[in-house]
C-alpha positions in Angstrom: 130.3 97.5 115.7 126.6 97.6 116.3 124.0 96.0 114.0 122.4 98.2 111.4 118.6 98.0 111.6 117.9 98.0 107.9 115.2 95.3 108.2 112.9 97.7 110.0 110.0 98.6 107.7 108.2 101.8 106.9 105.2 100.3 108.7 107.2 100.3 111.9 108.2 103.9 111.2 104.5 104.7 110.9 103.7 103.1 114.2 106.5 104.8 116.0 106.1 108.3 114.6 102.6 109.1 113.4 101.1 111.5 115.9 97.6 110.4 115.1 98.4 106.8 115.9 96.5 105.7 112.9 98.7 102.8 111.8 99.1 99.4 113.4 102.2 99.0 115.7 104.9 96.5 114.9 108.0 95.7 117.0 110.1 98.8 117.5 113.7 98.6 116.5 116.4 98.6 119.2 118.5 101.7 119.9 120.7 102.8 117.1 124.4 103.5 117.2 125.0 106.8 119.1 128.8 107.1 119.0 128.7 109.9 116.5 129.2 113.5 117.6 126.0 115.2 118.9 124.7 117.6 116.2 123.5 121.1 116.6 120.2 120.4 114.9 117.1 121.4 116.9 113.7 119.8 116.3 111.5 122.2 114.3 108.7 122.1 116.8 105.7 124.3 116.2 107.2 126.2 113.2 105.3 127.6 110.2 104.2 124.8 107.9 103.6 124.4 104.2 100.2 125.3 102.8 98.2 122.1 103.5 94.9 123.8 102.8 92.1 124.3 105.3 91.8 122.3 108.5 90.1 119.0 107.8 87.1 120.1 109.9 86.6 122.9 107.4 86.6 120.8 104.3 83.4 119.8 102.5 83.7 116.2 103.6 80.8 115.0 101.5 82.9 115.8 98.4 85.8 113.7 99.8 84.1 110.6 101.4 80.9 108.7 101.2 80.9 107.3 104.8 79.9 103.7 105.2 78.4 102.0 108.3 80.0 103.0 111.6 77.4 102.1 114.3 76.9 98.7 115.7 79.9 97.2 113.9 80.6 93.6 115.0 84.0 92.8 116.4 85.2 89.7 118.3 87.0 90.5 121.4 89.9 88.6 122.9 90.2 87.2 126.5 92.2 89.6 128.6 92.7 87.3 131.6 96.5 86.8 132.1 97.8 83.2 132.1 100.0 81.8 134.9 102.9 82.0 132.4 102.2 85.7 131.8 102.3 86.4 135.6 105.5 84.4 136.0 107.1 86.3 133.1 106.1 89.7 134.7 107.5 88.6 138.1 110.8 87.4 136.5 111.1 90.8 134.8 110.6 92.6 138.1 113.2 90.4 139.8 115.6 90.9 136.9 115.3 94.7 137.4 116.5 94.2 141.0 119.4 92.0 140.0 122.8 92.9 141.5 126.0 93.1 139.4 128.8 90.8 140.5 132.3 90.8 139.0 133.4 87.3 137.9 137.1 86.3 138.2 136.9 82.5 138.3 135.5 81.5 135.0 135.4 82.6 131.3 132.6 84.6 129.5 129.2 82.9 129.1 125.9 83.8 127.6 124.2 86.6 129.6 127.4 88.0 131.0 128.4 91.7 130.7 131.8 91.7 129.1 133.8 94.9 129.3 135.9 94.9 126.1 138.2 96.8 123.9 137.8 96.1 120.2 139.1 97.2 116.8 137.6 96.2 113.5 139.6 96.0 110.3 138.7 95.5 106.7 141.5 94.4 104.4 143.9 95.1 107.3 142.7 98.8 107.7 140.6 100.0 110.6 137.2 101.3 109.5 135.2 104.1 111.0 132.9 103.2 113.9 134.6 99.8 114.4 136.8 100.7 117.4 136.0 101.3 121.1 137.6 100.9 124.5 135.9 99.9 127.7 132.6 99.0 126.1 130.1 97.0 128.2 128.5 94.3 126.0 125.8 92.0 127.2 126.5 88.6 125.5 123.5 87.3 123.7 121.8 90.7 123.4 122.1 90.9 119.6 123.6 94.4 119.8 126.5 93.6 117.5 126.7 91.8 114.1 126.2 88.0 114.1 129.2 86.1 115.4 130.7 88.9 117.5 129.0 88.1 120.8 129.1 84.3 120.4 132.7 84.6 119.5 133.5 85.9 123.0 131.9 83.0 124.8 134.7 81.0 126.6 137.1 83.9 126.6 138.9 84.7 129.9 139.7 88.1 131.5 142.8 89.5 129.7 142.4 87.2 126.7 142.5 88.7 123.2 140.6 87.1 120.3 140.5 87.7 116.6 136.9 87.3 115.3 136.7 86.7 111.5 133.2 88.0 110.7 131.1 89.1 107.8 128.7 92.0 107.8 125.1 91.3 106.7 124.4 92.0 103.0 121.7 94.5 104.0 123.9 96.4 106.4 123.2 100.2 106.3 126.8 101.2 105.5 127.3 100.2 101.9 131.1 100.1 102.3 130.7 97.3 105.0 127.6 95.5 103.7 128.6 91.9 103.0 132.3 92.7 103.8 134.7 90.2 105.5 136.3 91.9 108.5 138.4 91.0 111.5 137.6 92.3 115.0 140.4 92.1 117.5 138.7 92.0 120.9 140.2 92.0 124.4 138.1 91.1 127.5 138.9 93.5 130.3 136.4 92.2 132.9 133.3 90.0 133.3 130.2 90.8 135.3 127.2 88.7 135.9 123.7 89.7 137.1 122.5 87.9 140.2 118.8 87.8 140.4 117.2 87.6 143.9 114.8 84.9 144.8 111.1 85.8 145.4 110.4 85.5 149.2 107.9 87.1 151.6 110.7 89.3 152.8 111.6 90.6 149.3 107.9 91.2 148.6 107.7 93.5 151.6 110.7 95.4 150.3 109.1 95.8 146.9 105.8 96.9 148.3 105.3 97.6 152.0 101.5 97.2 151.6 102.0 93.5 150.8 102.7 90.7 153.2 103.6 87.7 151.1 104.3 86.1 147.7 100.6 85.2 147.2 99.5 88.8 147.6 102.3 90.0 145.3 101.2 87.5 142.6 97.6 88.7 142.8 98.7 92.4 142.5 100.8 91.5 139.4 97.8 89.6 138.0 95.5 92.5 138.4 98.0 94.9 136.8 98.3 92.6 133.8 94.5 92.4 133.6 94.4 96.2 133.4 97.2 96.3 130.8 95.6 93.6 128.7 92.2 95.3 128.8 93.8 98.6 127.7 95.6 96.9 124.8 92.6 95.0 123.8 90.5 98.1 123.7 93.1 99.8 121.5 93.1 96.8 119.2 89.3 96.8 118.9 89.3 100.5 118.2 91.9 100.0 115.4 89.8 97.2 114.0 86.6 99.3 114.0 88.3 102.2 112.3 89.7 99.8 109.7 86.1 98.6 109.1 84.9 102.1 108.6 87.7 102.9 106.2 87.1 99.7 104.2 83.4 100.3 104.1 83.6 103.9 102.9 84.0 105.3 99.4 86.7 107.9 98.9 85.9 110.4 96.1 88.8 112.8 96.6 91.7 112.7 99.0 93.2 116.2 99.3 96.9 116.2 98.5 97.5 118.6 101.3 96.2 116.1 103.8 98.6 113.4 102.5 101.5 115.8 102.7 100.5 116.8 106.2 100.5 113.1 107.3 104.0 112.6 105.9 105.3 115.8 107.5 103.9 114.8 110.9 105.9 111.6 110.7 109.0 113.4 109.6 108.6 116.0 112.4 108.4 113.2 115.0 111.5 111.6 113.5 113.3 114.9 113.9 112.3 115.0 117.5 113.5 111.5 118.1 116.8 112.3 116.4 117.3 115.4 118.6 116.6 113.5 121.7 119.4 111.1 120.8 121.8 113.9 119.8 122.0 112.8 116.2 121.0 114.4 112.9 117.7 113.5 111.2 119.7 112.1 108.3 121.7 109.8 110.6 118.4 108.8 112.3 117.0 107.4 109.1 120.4 106.0 108.0 121.0 104.2 111.3 117.5 102.9 111.9 116.4 102.2 108.4 119.3 102.4 106.0 117.5 105.0 103.9 117.6 108.7 103.2 115.0 111.2 104.3 113.7 111.6 100.8 113.5 107.8 100.4 111.5 107.6 103.6 109.0 110.2 102.2 108.6 108.2 99.0 108.1 104.9 100.9 105.8 106.5 103.5 103.3 107.8 101.0 101.1 104.7 101.0 100.7 105.0 104.8 100.2 108.8 104.6 97.3 108.1 102.2 95.9 105.5 104.6 96.2 108.1 107.4 94.5 110.7 105.3 91.6 108.3 104.7 91.3 107.6 108.4 91.2 111.3 109.2 88.5 111.9 106.6 86.4 109.1 108.1 87.1 110.4 111.7 86.0 113.9 111.0 83.1 112.9 108.9 81.8 110.9 111.9 82.6 113.7 114.2 80.5 116.1 112.1 77.5 113.7 111.8 77.5 112.8 115.5 78.1 116.3 116.9 81.6 115.3 118.2 83.4 118.1 116.5 85.0 120.3 119.2 84.1 123.9 119.5 87.0 126.4 119.3 86.9 126.8 123.1 86.9 123.0 123.7 89.6 122.4 121.1 91.8 125.2 122.6 91.5 123.5 126.1 92.2 120.1 124.6 95.3 121.4 122.8 96.7 123.4 125.7 98.8 120.5 127.1 100.4 120.0 123.6 101.1 123.7 123.4 102.6 123.7 126.9 104.7 120.7 126.1 106.1 122.4 123.1 106.5 125.6 125.0 104.5 127.3 122.2 104.0 131.0 123.1 101.6 132.0 120.4 97.8 131.7 120.6 95.6 128.8 119.7 95.0 129.9 116.1 98.7 130.3 115.6 99.3 126.8 116.9 96.8 125.5 114.3 99.0 127.0 111.6 101.9 124.6 112.5 102.4 120.9 111.7 102.4 120.1 115.4 99.2 122.0 115.9 97.3 120.4 113.0 98.5 116.9 114.0 97.4 117.5 117.6 94.1 118.9 116.5 93.5 115.8 114.4 94.6 113.5 117.3 92.2 114.8 119.9 89.3 114.2 117.4 90.7 110.8 116.4 90.7 109.7 120.1 87.2 111.1 120.7 85.7 109.4 117.6 87.4 106.0 118.2 85.8 106.0 121.7 82.4 106.7 120.1 82.9 103.8 117.7 83.9 101.5 120.6 81.0 102.6 122.7 78.6 101.8 119.9 80.1 98.6 118.6 78.8 95.1 119.0 81.7 93.4 120.8 81.4 89.7 121.4 83.8 87.3 123.1 
């Protein structure tokens, strides 16, 4: 049975789901269990929304926020030059993607192998829901299953059956299994290993016909990493600048509708994630976080308030610096979002949806953060 990802925090959820990208990113959880039946639920994209009040650009922002300094903010930048270790890791990853699968018949399971298994889990001698499968491909050492399951198969031969006496984590999402002692009966059907090719001039030419040798390939990888590092560093600096603006501003009144909107944007994106994985929204929150939808909304409020503060700062700067988009420019900027959602109404109708309001805020957020970055004092 797969691990329940109850240790993921609401901060992670904010990073994953908030359309405006206002919160810091943490490590995303791995894919949840998807063995349940696909649900009929459809993501409520571009539907009518609750009454959040006027668009943030239409608020009297001076009554909401006393904006602090936002020009010439000092930030220390990080070096974006990739190390030799970074380049080696990127090359290893590329080579691993080209690894060939080879069936193993002359040795038992070891770390890194793909073991095709049948398994049945029992608690107090009774099989429990979700604990049985046939012909499942499990990469040993991947951490997909609960502690002890994968390591318990190391040394098993093809055709061998083992009983694994295991204990579910105390914080497991399913309360009936959390902390429970169970026995998994596992049969190894086959063993497959990945054979990674060696980096040679010949392989380089196969990977990229414009390159002639390993040295050229390393330089191309190095340049790619430079660009990726620079992009990530720019995003980090922009986040830091906005944090400085928020911390340096005084908030007189945060409209409740804006807080609700930030929460609904996150929930809407969760619904879209759930639909893409053919599971219900409730199962999404249960499998990823071990909480209910209502619990998520309660826990998310702190981050929704933070997002509301950021949006108030963003639009206050946009108004002061003439960065607020005209209706015509905003309509053009939002057209890709409307097309992606297959929204058939007009621009004004789109702004009356949660998707539309979130997208409207995002395009201004992106524009203002670029302004902050261009006017910052960034030192190495």
